[in-house]
Backbone as a chain_set.jsonl record, in Angstrom:
{"seq": "MTYAAFLLLFLVPPIAALAVAVRRRVTRWWAIGVLALMALALLYTGPWDHLIIAQGVWSYPPGAVLGPRLGLVPLEEFVFYLLQVLLTGLTLLLFVPRPPQPPQPR", "coords": {"N": [[115.238, 108.487, 136.354], [114.944, 107.809, 133.1], [112.314, 108.239, 130.466], [112.416, 106.295, 128.023], [114.004, 104.395, 129.663], [112.544, 103.512, 131.504], [110.325, 102.434, 129.999], [111.857, 100.139, 128.838], [112.391, 98.865, 131.139], [110.241, 98.184, 132.576], [108.214, 97.706, 130.465], [108.684, 96.124, 128.345], [110.047, 93.983, 129.289], [107.605, 92.302, 130.27], [105.863, 92.401, 128.382], [107.734, 90.553, 126.675], [107.781, 88.072, 128.004], [105.127, 87.384, 128.172], [105.031, 87.114, 125.475], [106.066, 84.658, 124.882], [104.741, 83.276, 126.121], [101.874, 82.543, 124.911], [102.409, 82.19, 122.21], [101.727, 80.509, 120.688], [98.775, 80.925, 120.603], [98.621, 83.319, 119.249], [97.226, 84.712, 116.541], [96.158, 85.693, 112.739], [94.244, 87.131, 112.551], [94.258, 87.934, 115.385], [96.894, 89.542, 115.524], [95.947, 91.631, 113.434], [93.619, 92.772, 114.55], [95.419, 93.578, 117.161], [97.134, 95.363, 115.787], [95.318, 97.355, 114.798], [94.038, 98.499, 117.049], [96.684, 99.793, 118.136], [96.894, 101.736, 115.981], [94.444, 103.233, 116.911], [95.337, 103.823, 119.201], [97.479, 106.227, 118.776], [95.944, 107.884, 117.232], [93.868, 108.805, 118.491], [95.547, 109.484, 121.514], [97.726, 110.545, 120.852], [96.924, 113.427, 119.893], [95.364, 114.351, 122.291], [97.479, 114.129, 124.131], [99.186, 115.812, 123.163], [97.355, 118.263, 123.345], [97.04, 118.788, 126.216], [99.975, 118.941, 127.855], [100.715, 121.35, 125.89], [98.637, 122.945, 127.275], [100.008, 123.025, 129.941], [99.138, 121.364, 131.722], [100.514, 118.652, 131.653], [103.775, 117.453, 131.63], [107.002, 116.778, 130.825], [109.876, 116.583, 132.636], [113.53, 118.031, 132.243], [115.782, 116.295, 130.658], [114.65, 113.613, 130.901], [113.245, 112.554, 128.762], [114.283, 111.54, 125.146], [114.292, 113.162, 123.288], [113.496, 113.692, 120.196], [110.645, 114.861, 119.343], [107.111, 114.596, 118.4], [104.883, 117.449, 117.23], [104.416, 118.276, 120.656], [104.516, 115.989, 122.297], [106.883, 113.705, 123.292], [108.63, 111.353, 121.641], [109.06, 108.753, 123.422], [106.715, 108.659, 124.435], [104.704, 108.056, 122.433], [105.655, 105.424, 121.798], [105.181, 104.48, 124.42], [102.031, 104.369, 123.935], [101.675, 102.412, 121.962], [103.53, 99.852, 123.082], [101.802, 99.737, 125.354], [99.583, 98.726, 123.982], [99.932, 96.445, 122.96], [100.712, 94.977, 125.025], [98.443, 94.727, 126.648], [96.979, 93.157, 124.847], [98.358, 91.063, 124.533], [97.925, 89.989, 127.452], [95.573, 89.395, 127.219], [95.081, 87.293, 125.729], [96.681, 85.407, 127.42], [94.498, 85.164, 129.251], [91.837, 84.632, 128.723], [89.438, 82.303, 127.807], [90.32, 79.717, 125.322], [88.55, 79.304, 122.108], [86.253, 76.738, 121.851], [87.175, 73.945, 119.844], [86.585, 72.478, 116.222], [85.124, 69.403, 115.843], [87.724, 67.315, 114.747], [87.566, 65.474, 111.143], [87.799, 61.846, 110.748]], "CA": [[115.286, 107.398, 135.58], [114.392, 108.374, 131.794], [111.153, 107.505, 130.045], [112.931, 105.186, 127.469], [114.726, 103.305, 130.831], [111.504, 103.477, 132.286], [109.649, 101.36, 129.241], [112.825, 99.194, 128.768], [112.172, 98.23, 132.037], [108.791, 97.887, 133.422], [107.229, 97.17, 129.798], [109.318, 95.129, 127.591], [110.32, 92.145, 129.994], [106.486, 91.19, 130.638], [105.721, 92.065, 127.006], [108.364, 89.49, 125.913], [107.352, 86.784, 128.891], [103.631, 87.301, 127.52], [104.754, 86.8, 123.895], [106.588, 83.501, 124.71], [103.542, 82.374, 126.983], [100.651, 82.818, 124.143], [102.751, 82.114, 121.155], [100.745, 79.336, 119.95], [97.767, 81.648, 120.532], [98.758, 84.628, 118.233], [96.694, 84.446, 115.16], [96.329, 86.547, 111.931], [93.241, 88.186, 112.846], [94.372, 89.044, 116.915], [97.803, 90.433, 115.156], [95.573, 92.492, 112.8], [93.723, 93.574, 115.659], [96.223, 94.798, 117.899], [97.591, 96.502, 115.111], [94.0, 98.763, 114.29], [93.823, 99.037, 118.452], [97.859, 100.588, 117.949], [96.489, 102.768, 115.218], [93.483, 103.7, 117.274], [95.465, 104.804, 120.112], [98.266, 107.028, 118.141], [94.806, 108.67, 116.232], [93.298, 109.584, 119.597], [96.054, 109.782, 122.281], [98.513, 111.704, 120.648], [96.45, 114.558, 119.802], [95.059, 114.337, 123.809], [98.752, 114.922, 125.06], [99.999, 117.254, 122.716], [96.774, 119.685, 123.804], [97.43, 118.563, 128.183], [101.46, 119.444, 127.434], [100.253, 122.798, 125.675], [97.945, 123.659, 128.23], [100.593, 123.031, 131.142], [98.546, 120.266, 132.687], [101.313, 117.499, 131.751], [105.174, 118.159, 131.208], [108.279, 116.036, 131.055], [111.228, 117.198, 132.988], [114.297, 118.11, 130.997], [116.741, 114.85, 130.586], [113.8, 112.548, 130.964], [113.153, 111.794, 127.544], [115.374, 111.252, 124.49], [114.444, 114.743, 122.432], [112.764, 113.741, 119.511], [109.127, 114.836, 119.541], [106.036, 115.309, 117.011], [104.685, 118.43, 118.204], [104.808, 118.493, 121.906], [104.537, 115.018, 122.974], [107.791, 112.895, 122.904], [108.559, 109.767, 120.552], [108.872, 107.84, 124.167], [104.907, 108.661, 124.793], [104.082, 107.27, 121.371], [106.071, 104.049, 122.002], [104.515, 103.83, 125.33], [100.969, 103.984, 123.644], [101.721, 100.932, 121.391], [103.677, 98.682, 124.167], [100.37, 99.45, 126.333], [98.262, 98.014, 123.26], [100.583, 94.989, 122.107], [100.488, 94.476, 126.549], [96.962, 94.335, 126.936], [96.523, 92.21, 123.699], [98.913, 89.82, 125.172], [97.563, 89.662, 128.474], [94.012, 88.89, 127.043], [95.079, 86.151, 125.114], [96.47, 84.645, 128.312], [93.678, 85.056, 130.239], [90.645, 84.398, 127.637], [89.754, 80.761, 127.319], [90.22, 79.489, 123.831], [87.064, 79.196, 121.622], [86.219, 75.434, 121.337], [87.759, 73.308, 118.524], [85.55, 71.71, 115.928], [85.975, 68.579, 116.268], [88.57, 66.591, 112.989], [87.331, 64.479, 110.35], [88.485, 60.548, 110.856]], "C": [[114.634, 107.946, 133.821], [113.127, 107.612, 131.473], [111.448, 106.202, 129.159], [113.393, 103.845, 128.39], [113.368, 102.799, 131.09], [110.393, 102.228, 131.114], [110.686, 100.293, 128.626], [112.674, 98.034, 130.04], [110.986, 97.447, 132.74], [107.908, 97.234, 132.154], [107.634, 96.261, 129.018], [109.257, 93.62, 128.307], [108.746, 91.637, 129.89], [105.773, 91.099, 129.206], [106.537, 90.536, 126.372], [108.069, 88.126, 126.538], [106.198, 86.597, 128.147], [103.824, 86.402, 126.129], [104.931, 85.172, 123.6], [105.739, 82.647, 125.179], [102.44, 82.209, 125.973], [101.54, 82.722, 122.928], [101.975, 81.394, 119.996], [99.397, 79.978, 119.331], [97.551, 82.478, 119.227], [98.09, 84.145, 116.776], [96.653, 85.593, 114.655], [95.491, 87.92, 112.218], [93.706, 88.918, 114.499], [95.496, 89.696, 116.067], [96.834, 91.742, 114.479], [94.643, 93.744, 113.975], [94.082, 94.399, 116.84], [96.497, 95.603, 116.878], [96.104, 97.815, 114.997], [93.996, 99.234, 115.984], [95.319, 100.316, 118.251], [97.508, 101.999, 117.445], [95.224, 104.248, 115.737], [94.207, 105.302, 118.487], [96.558, 105.674, 119.79], [97.448, 108.18, 117.869], [94.76, 109.518, 117.703], [94.444, 110.085, 120.809], [97.152, 110.996, 122.067], [97.826, 112.98, 120.787], [96.036, 115.037, 121.553], [96.397, 115.033, 124.359], [99.147, 115.699, 124.925], [99.076, 118.787, 123.472], [96.991, 119.643, 125.746], [98.756, 119.504, 128.137], [101.206, 121.223, 127.054], [99.365, 123.434, 126.763], [98.553, 123.761, 129.63], [100.273, 122.106, 132.234], [99.977, 118.811, 132.995], [102.398, 118.233, 131.176], [105.979, 116.95, 131.606], [109.255, 116.903, 131.666], [112.542, 116.876, 131.77], [115.212, 116.923, 131.368], [115.885, 113.619, 130.641], [113.614, 111.935, 129.762], [114.167, 112.287, 126.662], [115.526, 112.625, 123.484], [113.519, 114.91, 121.154], [111.013, 113.925, 119.917], [107.901, 115.21, 118.225], [105.239, 115.987, 117.854], [105.173, 118.697, 119.328], [105.112, 117.321, 122.592], [106.26, 114.217, 122.612], [107.674, 111.805, 122.37], [108.569, 108.766, 121.921], [107.144, 107.485, 124.2], [104.326, 107.805, 123.842], [104.126, 105.782, 121.43], [105.538, 103.716, 123.238], [103.064, 103.399, 124.71], [100.909, 102.559, 123.06], [102.017, 99.804, 122.184], [102.364, 98.687, 125.001], [99.055, 98.558, 125.657], [98.613, 96.563, 123.518], [100.629, 94.283, 124.317], [99.367, 93.743, 126.841], [96.432, 93.248, 126.215], [97.145, 91.238, 124.079], [98.276, 89.406, 126.506], [95.675, 88.948, 128.325], [94.197, 87.734, 126.415], [95.478, 84.973, 126.48], [95.355, 84.328, 129.085], [92.101, 84.379, 129.57], [90.458, 83.07, 127.234], [89.574, 80.847, 125.678], [88.764, 78.814, 123.356], [86.984, 77.445, 121.557], [86.554, 74.942, 119.999], [86.702, 72.169, 117.784], [86.147, 70.207, 115.938], [86.228, 67.78, 114.475], [88.135, 65.473, 112.845], [87.941, 63.185, 111.097], [88.502, 60.211, 109.9]], "O": [[113.589, 108.596, 133.861], [112.84, 106.555, 132.035], [110.871, 105.149, 129.431], [113.252, 102.665, 128.069], [113.128, 101.614, 130.862], [109.816, 101.272, 131.632], [110.171, 99.526, 127.813], [112.788, 96.81, 129.977], [110.96, 96.345, 133.289], [107.033, 96.411, 132.425], [106.819, 95.344, 128.915], [108.681, 92.574, 128.008], [108.608, 90.514, 129.406], [105.212, 90.074, 128.822], [105.956, 89.649, 125.746], [108.074, 87.117, 125.834], [106.19, 85.612, 127.408], [103.169, 85.433, 125.745], [104.4, 84.507, 122.711], [105.762, 81.455, 124.875], [101.793, 81.28, 126.456], [101.198, 83.749, 122.342], [101.739, 81.68, 118.822], [98.943, 79.808, 118.199], [96.64, 82.38, 118.405], [98.56, 83.242, 116.083], [96.911, 86.587, 115.334], [95.78, 89.116, 112.174], [93.548, 90.108, 114.773], [95.031, 90.776, 115.705], [96.983, 92.843, 115.008], [94.84, 94.943, 114.173], [93.533, 95.366, 117.368], [96.063, 96.746, 117.024], [96.226, 99.028, 115.165], [93.945, 100.452, 116.155], [95.082, 101.524, 118.227], [97.668, 103.065, 118.04], [95.078, 105.41, 115.357], [94.013, 106.507, 118.646], [96.835, 106.181, 120.877], [97.864, 109.315, 118.106], [95.388, 110.538, 117.985], [94.237, 111.257, 121.125], [97.385, 111.983, 122.764], [98.099, 113.661, 121.775], [96.48, 116.112, 121.958], [96.455, 116.147, 124.88], [99.561, 116.491, 125.772], [99.559, 119.829, 123.914], [97.064, 120.71, 126.355], [98.64, 120.71, 128.358], [101.48, 122.139, 127.83], [99.572, 124.622, 127.009], [97.949, 124.39, 130.5], [100.846, 122.002, 133.318], [100.279, 118.244, 134.045], [102.297, 119.246, 130.483], [105.683, 116.229, 132.559], [109.438, 118.006, 131.152], [112.621, 116.032, 130.877], [115.298, 116.674, 132.57], [116.453, 112.551, 130.413], [113.827, 110.725, 129.699], [114.906, 113.208, 127.01], [116.589, 113.041, 123.024], [112.876, 115.942, 120.959], [110.361, 113.189, 120.658], [108.032, 116.04, 117.326], [104.849, 115.547, 118.935], [106.249, 119.293, 119.374], [105.935, 117.42, 123.502], [106.651, 114.331, 121.45], [106.638, 111.164, 122.543], [108.004, 107.715, 121.619], [106.554, 106.416, 124.042], [103.555, 106.909, 124.184], [103.185, 105.013, 121.237], [105.333, 102.505, 123.326], [102.754, 102.218, 124.861], [100.226, 101.667, 123.562], [101.243, 98.849, 122.228], [101.885, 97.596, 125.309], [98.091, 98.003, 126.183], [97.92, 95.71, 124.073], [100.55, 93.083, 124.578], [99.253, 92.562, 127.171], [95.604, 92.473, 126.694], [96.465, 90.214, 124.011], [98.111, 88.187, 126.563], [94.942, 88.311, 129.082], [93.248, 86.97, 126.59], [94.84, 83.931, 126.629], [95.267, 83.205, 129.581], [91.433, 83.606, 130.257], [91.203, 82.602, 126.374], [88.963, 81.668, 124.995], [88.06, 78.045, 124.01], [88.003, 76.964, 121.062], [86.17, 75.598, 119.031], [86.133, 71.261, 118.39], [87.338, 69.906, 116.019], [85.476, 67.687, 113.504], [88.101, 64.568, 113.679], [88.612, 63.442, 112.096], [89.018, 59.124, 109.638]]}, "num_chains": 1, "name": "protein.A"}
């Protein structure tokens, strides 16, 4: 199984299901927070993965990735960082109680 197939099979369906389940709870601030965490994940994890690949600690078998890389890190790994943050953010919306709403004026 390729890395891209893994992402499509195991991350995209739960993300889609959660997105439908919590669609009314997504706010602008939530989206900004998730985008900020995605940026942090890319900035932190990309160099880390590059280093462990360069040291021979981690590798990707031939044919398991599509080919494009940023440094030594395959494109799919960067997509994985983004999808994992999104999955976590959507899961948080599903399980964290909604804050109380102020009473509506009559």
